C-alpha positions as CSV (number, residue, x, y, z in Angstrom):
1,M,99.4,189.1,66.9
2,T,98.2,185.5,66.4
3,T,100.4,182.5,67.2
4,L,99.8,179.1,65.6
5,F,100.8,175.9,67.4
6,T,101.2,173.3,64.5
7,N,102.7,169.9,63.9
8,I,101.2,168.6,67.2
9,G,101.4,164.9,67.3
10,S,98.7,164.3,69.8
11,L,96.6,166.9,71.5
12,V,94.8,166.6,74.9
13,T,92.1,169.3,75.0
14,C,90.1,168.2,78.0
15,A,87.5,170.3,76.2
16,G,83.9,170.3,77.5
17,A,81.7,172.0,80.0
18,P,83.1,174.8,82.2
19,H,82.7,172.8,85.4
20,A,84.2,170.0,87.4
21,R,83.8,166.7,85.6
22,R,82.2,163.6,87.2
23,G,81.6,159.9,86.4
24,D,82.2,159.1,82.9
25,E,83.0,162.8,82.0
26,L,86.2,162.5,84.1
27,G,87.5,159.8,81.7
28,D,87.0,162.0,78.6
29,A,90.3,163.9,78.0
30,G,89.2,165.2,74.6
31,L,91.9,163.4,72.6
32,R,92.5,164.9,69.0
33,S,95.1,164.4,66.4
34,G,95.9,166.3,63.1
35,V,95.0,169.7,64.5
36,G,96.7,172.8,65.6
37,I,95.9,175.8,68.0
38,A,95.5,179.5,67.1
39,V,96.2,181.9,70.0
40,A,95.6,185.6,70.2
41,D,95.5,188.1,73.2
42,G,96.3,185.3,75.6
43,R,93.2,183.1,74.5
44,I,92.5,180.2,72.2
45,T,90.8,181.4,68.9
46,A,90.6,178.2,67.0
47,I,91.5,174.6,66.9
48,D,91.6,173.2,63.5
49,A,93.8,171.4,60.7
50,D,97.1,173.0,60.5
51,A,96.4,174.0,56.8
52,T,93.2,175.6,57.7
53,L,94.7,177.7,60.5
54,Q,97.5,178.8,58.2
55,R,95.0,179.9,55.6
56,A,92.9,181.7,58.3
57,Y,95.9,183.5,59.8
58,P,98.6,184.0,57.1
59,Q,100.5,186.5,59.2
60,A,100.6,184.5,62.3
61,T,103.9,183.5,64.1
62,G,104.3,179.7,64.1
63,I,105.5,177.3,66.6
64,D,106.4,173.9,65.3
65,C,105.6,171.2,68.2
66,G,107.7,168.6,66.4
67,G,105.0,166.0,66.3
68,R,105.0,165.9,70.2
69,L,102.2,165.7,72.7
70,V,100.4,168.9,73.8
71,T,98.2,169.1,76.9
72,P,96.6,171.9,79.0
73,G,99.1,173.2,81.6
74,F,98.5,171.5,85.0
75,V,96.5,173.3,87.6
76,D,98.3,172.6,91.0
77,S,95.4,173.6,93.4
78,H,97.2,172.8,96.7
79,T,100.8,174.1,97.5
80,H,102.7,175.6,100.5
81,A,105.5,177.2,98.5
82,I,106.1,180.0,100.9
83,F,108.7,178.6,103.5
84,G,112.2,178.7,104.6
85,K,114.4,175.8,105.2
86,P,113.6,172.2,104.5
87,R,112.6,169.7,107.1
88,H,114.6,166.7,106.0
89,E,115.3,165.5,109.5
90,E,111.6,164.6,110.0
91,Q,111.7,162.0,107.2
92,E,114.2,160.0,109.2
93,L,112.1,160.4,112.4
94,R,109.2,158.9,110.6
95,A,111.3,156.1,109.2
96,A,112.2,155.2,112.9
97,G,108.5,155.1,113.7
98,V,107.8,158.7,115.0
99,G,104.3,159.7,113.8
100,Y,103.3,162.9,112.2
101,M,101.3,164.1,115.3
102,E,103.9,163.1,117.7
103,I,106.5,165.1,115.7
104,A,104.1,168.1,115.9
105,A,103.7,167.7,119.6
106,R,107.5,167.9,120.1
107,G,107.5,171.3,118.4
108,G,108.5,169.9,114.9
109,G,106.3,169.8,111.8
110,I,104.5,173.0,111.0
111,H,105.8,174.6,114.2
112,S,109.4,174.2,113.0
113,S,108.5,176.0,109.7
114,V,106.7,178.7,111.6
115,R,109.8,179.4,113.9
116,D,112.0,179.5,110.7
117,L,109.7,181.8,108.7
118,R,109.3,184.3,111.5
119,T,113.0,185.0,111.4
120,R,113.0,185.8,107.6
121,T,112.3,188.9,105.8
122,E,109.9,189.3,102.8
123,D,112.9,189.6,100.5
124,D,114.3,186.3,101.9
125,L,111.0,184.5,101.3
126,F,110.6,185.9,97.8
127,A,114.1,184.7,96.9
128,L,113.5,181.2,98.1
129,A,110.1,180.9,96.5
130,L,111.0,182.2,93.1
131,P,113.0,179.2,91.9
132,R,110.6,176.8,93.5
133,L,107.8,178.2,91.4
134,R,110.0,178.2,88.3
135,R,110.7,174.5,88.9
136,L,107.0,173.8,89.3
137,A,106.5,175.4,85.8
138,A,109.4,173.3,84.4
139,H,107.2,170.2,85.1
140,G,104.3,171.4,83.3
141,T,102.3,173.4,85.8
142,T,100.9,176.7,84.7
143,T,98.5,177.7,87.6
144,V,99.5,177.3,91.2
145,E,97.4,177.8,94.3
146,V,100.0,179.2,97.0
147,K,99.0,179.3,100.7
148,S,100.4,181.1,103.8
149,G,100.2,179.3,107.0
150,Y,103.8,179.2,108.2
151,G,103.6,182.5,109.9
152,L,100.6,182.0,112.4
153,S,100.8,185.8,113.5
154,L,99.4,188.8,111.9
155,E,102.6,190.2,110.8
156,D,104.1,187.0,109.3
157,E,100.9,185.8,107.7
158,L,100.6,189.2,105.9
159,K,104.4,189.0,105.0
160,S,103.9,185.5,103.4
161,L,100.8,186.8,101.4
162,R,102.7,189.9,100.1
163,V,105.5,187.6,99.0
164,I,102.8,185.7,96.9
165,R,101.6,189.1,95.4
166,R,105.1,190.0,94.5
167,L,105.6,186.6,92.8
168,Q,102.3,187.2,90.8
169,D,104.2,190.3,89.4
170,A,107.5,188.6,88.8
171,L,106.3,185.3,87.1
172,P,104.2,184.5,84.0
173,L,102.6,181.6,86.1
174,R,99.0,182.1,87.3
175,L,99.1,182.2,91.1
176,I,96.0,181.8,93.3
177,P,96.7,183.2,96.9
178,T,95.1,181.4,100.0
179,F,95.2,182.6,103.6
180,L,95.9,179.7,105.9
181,G,96.4,181.4,109.2
182,A,94.4,178.4,110.6
183,H,97.3,175.8,109.7
184,E,97.9,175.1,113.4
185,I,97.4,176.5,116.9
186,P,100.7,178.4,117.4
187,L,102.8,177.0,120.4
188,E,102.6,180.4,122.3
189,Y,98.7,179.9,122.3
190,R,98.9,176.4,123.8
191,A,99.8,177.4,127.3
192,A,99.0,179.9,129.8
193,P,98.5,182.9,129.8
194,R,97.3,182.7,126.1
195,T,94.7,180.2,125.0
196,R,93.6,178.7,121.8
197,E,90.3,180.7,121.9
198,E,92.5,184.0,121.9
199,Y,94.1,182.6,118.6
200,L,90.7,182.0,117.2
201,A,89.6,185.6,118.1
202,L,92.9,186.7,116.5
203,L,92.1,184.9,113.4
204,I,88.5,186.1,113.2
205,D,88.7,189.6,114.4
206,V,92.1,190.7,113.2
207,M,93.8,188.6,110.6
208,L,90.9,188.0,108.3
209,P,89.9,191.7,108.3
210,A,93.5,192.7,107.5
211,V,93.7,190.1,104.6
212,A,90.5,191.3,103.1
213,R,91.4,194.9,103.5
214,E,94.6,194.5,101.6
215,G,93.1,192.1,99.0
216,L,95.8,189.6,99.6
217,A,93.9,186.3,99.2
218,R,91.1,184.7,97.1
219,F,90.6,181.8,99.6
220,A,90.8,181.0,103.3
221,D,91.8,177.5,104.2
222,I,91.8,175.6,107.6
223,F,93.4,172.3,108.9
224,C,90.4,170.6,110.3
225,E,91.9,167.5,111.9
226,P,91.8,166.1,115.5
227,G,94.5,167.7,117.4
228,V,94.4,170.8,115.2
229,Y,91.1,172.6,114.6
230,T,87.7,171.0,115.4
231,V,84.8,171.0,113.1
232,D,83.1,173.7,115.2
233,E,86.1,175.8,115.3
234,S,86.6,175.4,111.5
235,R,82.9,176.4,110.9
236,R,83.4,179.6,112.9
237,V,86.6,180.7,111.0
238,L,85.3,179.7,107.6
239,T,82.0,181.5,108.2
240,A,83.9,184.7,109.2
241,A,86.1,184.3,106.1
242,R,83.1,184.0,103.8
243,A,81.8,187.3,105.4
244,H,84.9,189.1,104.4
245,G,84.5,187.9,100.7
246,L,86.7,184.9,100.7
247,A,86.0,181.6,99.1
248,L,86.6,178.5,101.1
249,K,88.9,175.5,101.3
250,L,89.5,172.8,104.0
251,H,92.4,170.5,104.9
252,A,90.0,167.7,105.5
253,D,90.2,164.2,107.0
254,E,93.8,163.8,106.2
255,L,94.8,161.4,109.1
256,E,91.6,160.6,110.9
257,P,87.9,160.9,110.0
258,A,86.5,164.0,111.8
259,G,83.6,165.1,109.8
260,A,85.7,167.7,107.8
261,A,84.4,166.6,104.4
262,E,80.8,166.8,105.7
263,L,81.6,170.3,106.8
264,A,83.0,171.3,103.4
265,A,79.9,170.2,101.7
266,E,77.7,171.9,104.4
267,I,79.3,175.3,104.0
268,G,79.8,175.1,100.2
269,A,83.6,175.0,100.2
270,T,85.3,175.2,96.8
271,S,87.3,172.2,97.7
272,A,88.1,169.7,100.5
273,D,91.7,168.5,100.3
274,H,93.5,165.3,101.4
275,L,90.7,163.0,102.4
276,A,92.8,160.0,103.0
277,A,90.7,159.2,106.1
278,I,87.3,160.3,104.8
279,S,84.3,158.4,106.2
280,E,81.6,156.9,103.9
281,A,79.3,159.7,105.1
282,G,81.9,162.2,103.8
283,V,82.0,160.6,100.5
284,R,78.3,160.8,100.1
285,A,78.3,164.4,101.3
286,L,80.9,165.5,98.7
287,A,79.2,163.5,96.0
288,A,76.0,165.4,96.7
289,S,77.7,168.8,96.7
290,E,79.7,171.1,94.4
291,T,82.8,170.9,96.6
292,V,85.7,169.3,94.7
293,A,87.6,166.5,96.5
294,T,91.3,167.2,96.0
295,L,93.5,164.3,96.4
296,L,97.2,164.6,97.3
297,P,98.7,161.3,96.7
298,G,102.4,162.5,97.1
299,T,101.8,163.3,100.8
300,M,100.6,159.8,101.8
301,L,103.5,158.3,99.7
302,F,106.2,160.5,101.5
303,L,104.5,160.0,104.9
304,G,104.9,156.2,104.3
305,K,101.3,155.7,104.9
306,G,99.7,152.5,103.3
307,K,96.4,154.2,102.7
308,Q,95.5,156.7,100.1
309,A,92.3,158.7,99.6
310,P,89.4,156.4,98.2
311,A,89.5,157.9,94.7
312,R,87.4,155.1,93.1
313,A,84.8,155.4,95.8
314,L,84.6,159.2,95.3
315,I,84.1,158.8,91.7
316,D,81.7,156.0,91.8
317,A,79.6,158.1,94.2
318,G,79.5,160.9,91.9
319,A,82.1,163.3,93.5
320,A,84.4,165.5,91.4
321,I,88.0,164.9,92.2
322,A,91.1,166.9,91.5
323,L,94.8,166.1,91.8
324,A,97.4,168.5,93.5
325,S,101.1,168.1,94.7
326,D,100.7,169.5,98.2
327,F,104.2,171.0,97.6
328,N,105.6,171.8,101.1
329,P,108.6,171.4,103.2
330,G,107.6,168.7,105.5
331,T,105.3,166.1,103.9
332,S,105.3,166.5,100.1
333,P,108.6,168.2,99.0
334,T,108.1,167.8,95.1
335,V,107.6,170.0,92.3
336,N,107.0,167.1,89.9
337,F,103.4,167.2,88.9
338,P,103.7,164.3,86.5
339,L,104.6,162.2,89.4
340,M,101.1,162.9,90.8
341,L,99.8,161.5,87.6
342,T,101.9,158.2,88.2
343,L,100.6,158.0,91.7
344,A,97.0,158.6,90.5
345,V,97.3,155.6,88.2
346,S,99.3,153.3,90.3
347,Q,97.9,154.2,93.8
348,L,94.5,155.8,93.2
349,R,93.5,153.4,90.2
350,L,92.6,156.1,87.9
351,N,93.4,155.8,84.2
352,A,95.6,158.3,82.4
353,S,92.7,160.3,80.9
354,E,91.1,160.5,84.3
355,A,94.3,161.6,85.9
356,L,94.7,164.4,83.2
357,V,91.2,165.7,83.7
358,A,91.8,165.7,87.4
359,A,94.9,167.6,87.0
360,T,93.5,170.3,84.6
361,V,89.8,171.0,84.4
362,N,89.0,169.8,87.9
363,G,92.1,171.4,89.3
364,A,90.8,174.7,87.6
365,A,87.3,174.0,89.4
366,A,89.2,173.5,92.7
367,V,90.4,177.1,92.5
368,G,87.3,178.6,91.1
369,G,88.5,178.9,87.5
370,A,86.9,176.1,85.5
371,G,85.3,178.8,83.3
372,E,88.6,180.5,82.5
373,F,91.5,177.9,82.3
374,G,92.3,174.2,82.6
375,Q,91.2,173.1,79.1
376,L,92.2,173.8,75.4
377,A,89.1,175.1,73.8
378,H,87.9,178.2,72.0
379,G,87.9,181.3,74.5
380,F,89.9,179.7,77.2
381,S,93.3,181.0,78.5
382,A,96.1,179.6,76.3
383,D,97.9,177.6,79.0
384,L,99.6,174.8,77.2
385,A,102.4,172.3,78.0
386,L,104.6,170.6,75.3
387,W,106.1,167.2,76.2
388,D,108.8,164.9,74.9
389,A,106.1,162.2,74.4
390,E,103.8,161.0,71.7
391,D,100.9,159.6,73.8
392,H,99.2,161.0,76.9
393,R,99.6,157.7,78.7
394,E,103.4,158.3,78.7
395,L,103.0,161.1,81.3
396,P,102.1,158.8,84.2
397,Y,104.3,155.9,82.7
398,W,107.7,157.6,82.7
399,Y,107.5,158.1,86.5
400,G,109.8,160.7,88.1
401,D,111.1,161.7,84.6
402,H,111.3,165.2,83.3
403,R,109.5,165.3,80.0
404,C,108.2,168.9,79.8
405,I,109.8,170.8,77.0
406,A,107.9,174.2,77.3
407,T,104.9,175.7,78.7
408,W,102.9,178.9,78.0
409,V,100.5,180.9,80.2
410,R,98.1,183.1,78.6
411,G,99.9,182.5,75.4
412,S,103.2,183.7,76.7
413,P,106.3,181.5,77.3
414,C,106.6,180.4,80.8
415,H,109.2,177.6,80.7
416,G,111.5,176.5,78.0
417,A,110.3,178.4,74.9
418,V,113.4,180.4,74.2
419,A,112.2,181.4,70.7
420,A,109.3,180.5,68.4
421,G,109.8,177.0,67.2
422,T,113.0,176.6,69.2
423,F,113.1,174.4,72.2
424,P,116.0,173.4,74.7
425,S,116.1,169.7,75.8
426,P,113.6,168.7,78.5
427,A,116.3,169.0,81.0
428,G,116.8,172.8,80.0
429,D,116.6,175.4,82.8
430,P,113.3,177.2,83.0
431,L,113.0,180.7,81.9
């Protein structure tokens, strides 16, 4: 059956080449008016005038968009949605001047989430993650990369990844699973008789083969940062991950420049994420590579840092940039992707069109899906978001507001669309 989305006031298509956009291409959001969208079997079959579509598909189901804004659904290419309790106490510590790495050295930060997750069952984690992902969908996100990384043991990392697989079956959202067993060195491997080298061996010789054997992840990631994993250690782990058929990501140069961006380019990582402390050499390396520079402005805001990733320098150098939320319990506890657009404009100095392309097409490229989703064009997955807005520039403008009325993934309702042509208020509960 064909579904027609008609009476669209303004349409953001982001249509174009099926790869990450750079330079001037980044600013072309493919704005159109006076057209509707035809969807069949989960894919876009036509974009044309409403009357033309209605003549071509006389038996189609119609969805009246009420003269509102329609965009591609956001692609959130960096989240840590599988966790237990929040870490609100750390926000006050940072306000008192205690730094991120000092909190970690005291056994807080990631280590706190690890202790908590290890006490929880798979069912517990599933029950906690399900409403979080629904809230992400309620803010216009239709594809979510979800990492493990709060287990740091074979059993608990596999448990986290199995939760992601269960969530894939339970939700209409598109989920991209990532193995992040190299999120930290567990505390038990930081003191005798165990060593960090033994944990590296566990990652490479035990965890990666088990993850690959069960087909639980599409990507492997590592936190390449002074005090966590070195560049050499990261190269070892990621080289092993690639040998097991996993694509590669890096937490790169978040707090200090350490050569992680250069490593990402060297090994052909799909994305290098964070980059608030990237060096000029790192900028040049990413610009000369296919690696997407994924920027996470919500993290630096929440950490109270005065410095953000140098988005304009990356763009001017020719790098491809994406935006993501970094949704996690310690440093970016938000499901509000439109807020990332606000920060992209106000903090990273992008314009609204650049921010939208970075949040859709380039987000898709950051998870290896630029040929499948992230734009509204013939043959692409019908991942749409309907907004209580008339102009695409309103999305970063109404900062912190909840303007998403409905989303569809592969043409099926994901949030808010309770019946064809009938929508709740933007504050309505997600499906």
